[in-house]
N, C-alpha and C positions, 0 to 999 in steps of 0.2 A: 504494500500500500504506500501511498504518498500523501503529503499534506498540502493544502492550499491556504494561503493567508490573504486577508483583505483589510484595508484601512480606509475609512471614510474621512471626509472633512465636513465643513458646514454647508457645502454648496449642493444644490440640486434636489432639494426636498420640498415638502409642503410647508408653507409659512403662514401662521395665523397671528403672528406678532412681530416684534422687533428683532427677535433673535432665533426663532425656531428653525427655519430652513430645513436642513436634514438632521434635525434633532431626533435622537432615537431613545431618549430617556423619558419615562413616564412620571418622574418624581420632581420635575423642575418647574412646575407651574404652567407648562405648555398645554394646549388643547389636546385632550386625549385622542380624539378622533384623528387629528393630524399626525400625532405620533404613531398611531396604529397604521395609518397609510404609509408613513415613512418606513415602518418595520416591514410592511408588505413589499415595498420597493426594495428594501435591503435583502429580504429573503429571495426575491426574484434575481437580484444581482448575484447572490451567492449560489443560485441554482439549486435551492433546496426548498422543501415545503416549510411553511412558517411554523408548523408543529415540530419541526426538527431544528429550530433555532432557539438556543438557550441563553437566557440572560441571568444576571445575578442581582441581588440586593446587596450592594457592596458596603461593607461595614468597617473597613480599615483594620481588619484582624488577620488571623493566620489560618482560618478554616478553609477547607477544600471540599467541594462537592463532586462526587464521581457520577457522571452521566451514563446511564444504562438504557437499554431499550424500553424499560418501564418508567423512566423519568418523565414527568409531566412538565412540558415546556411552559405551561401557563403559571406554574408555581416557581417563582424566582427564589432560590435559596439565599439565606443571609450568610454569604461567604465572600471570599476575595479571590478564589480560583475555581475554575471548572476544569475537570480532567475526564478524558474518555479514551477507551480503546475501540469504540464503536464507529464504524464508517458512516458517513452521511449525516453526522450531527455537527451543526455549526455552534461553536462555543464563542460567546461574545463578552468582551470587556468594554465598558463605557468610561470615557475619560474627558476631562476638560482642564487638565494640568498634570494629573498623576501620570505615571508611566504605564502604558499598556504593554505587557510582556506576553508574547506568544512563544510557546515551546512546542517543537514538533519533532517527531521521529517517524519511523516507518510503521510503528505499532501503537502509538498513542500520541495525543496532542493535549495541550492545555492553554487556557486563556487566564492571565493573571493580572490583577489590579494592584499596582505598587505605588502607593503614596508614601508620605513621610512615615506615618504610623505603620503601614504595611512593611516598609523597609526595616524598621526597628523590630517588628514582629517576625521578620524573616519569612514572609509568605512565599517568596521565590524559592528559598531553600526547602521549605516544606513541600512545595509542588515538585521540585526535582526528586525529592525522596519518594514521592508517589510513583514517579517513573521507575525508580530503583525497585520499589516493592513489586512492580510488574516485570521484573527481570530486564529492564532497559537501562543500559549503562550510560553514564554521563556523556561519553564520546559519541553516542548515538543520537544525542539531543541537539537540535539547532535552536538558538535563541534569537528572537527579533524584538527590538523595542520600537514602538511607534512614537510619534511626536509627543513631547511633554514640555513642561516648563524648564527653562535653562537655569544654570547656576547663577546667572547675573540677575534674574528676575524673581527668584524665590526667596524673598526676604522674610525672616522670622524674628521674633524678639530674642534678645541675647540669652536669657535662660534656656529657651528652647534650642537655640543654636548649640550652646554648650552641652546640653543633654544629648542631642543627637550625635554630635561629633565625638563625645566621650564613648559612645557605643559603636559608632561607625566613622572612624577617622577620615575615611575617603570622602565623606560628604563635606569636609571643611573647605571654606574659602578663607576669609579673615574675620577676626572678631570685630574689626572696625566696620566691615561691610555686613557681617552676619547674614549672608545668604547661604543656602544649602545646595550642594551639588548632588542631587538624588541619582542622576545617571551614573556618576562615578561610584557612588555607594552601591548601586545595584551591580555594576560591573565587578566590583570587588567580591560580592557574594557569589556571583556566577563563577568567578575565577577560583573560588574554593573547590570547584568541581572540574577545573581545567577548561571551562567554557568561556567563549568570547562571543559577544552578541553583535549582530548587525543593528545599527542604530540610526533612526531618523532624527537628525540633529535640528530640525525645525523647532523653534520655540513656540509653544501654544500662546504664550502671552504676547509675543511680538508679531505673529503671523495672523492677519485679519481673516484668513480663510479657515482658521481653526477656532473652535470654541475654547474659551479660557475663563474659568471662574475667577482667577486672580485679577484679570483685566476687567471683566464685565459684571461680576457678581451674579446677576440673574442671567443665566445662559443655558444653552443646550449641552448635549454630550455627543461627541463623535464615537464611532465604534471601531473596534479592531476584532476580527473574527478569524477563527481557524477551523478547518474541516479536514478530517481524515477520509481518504477515498480508497 
């Protein structure tokens, strides 16, 4: 088997307000009917039935949901990673500054939501361990990061900066600037397994074609999806 990956931006969908466009999230105050139309369009783009497209209720934790043939796609689990060995299931992560991480192999795939909290909770590490539990070695896994907020734009307060950097030194910039480099932090966690990711270096906060919560506050979510075939 092989895996396919897809990444959307904010363009080309139904818009009922100032920010919706190709918004695929149901929790951001957008008109539900328009979001559902966008999800139909996305399923068509992916080439799968909408009942085989799985979303998450992302909670910035370290829990993983395993998608099986019996999993109900209308019930979004409260997790930050979806994992499956089943072909024809599209796993989706929604973001507007956090890192969408797609992990692929010939036998399993995963979609992972990696924000600041998820990085500290080591959600990517836990997901890689799910591959290992299915007999899939690290060297068989390919990692791809979609667009996210860059190290120059993700400013936090100084106590938060110090707390994250203490746990993940690779996230550091300077205490004077106290912005966090989430991409480098995630790269370091992947490197623990000898893995190196392909990275989309566009900054969500700087690129107007991408949704950014940090830039706009009220905004939609773009999608990153992976399918095992």
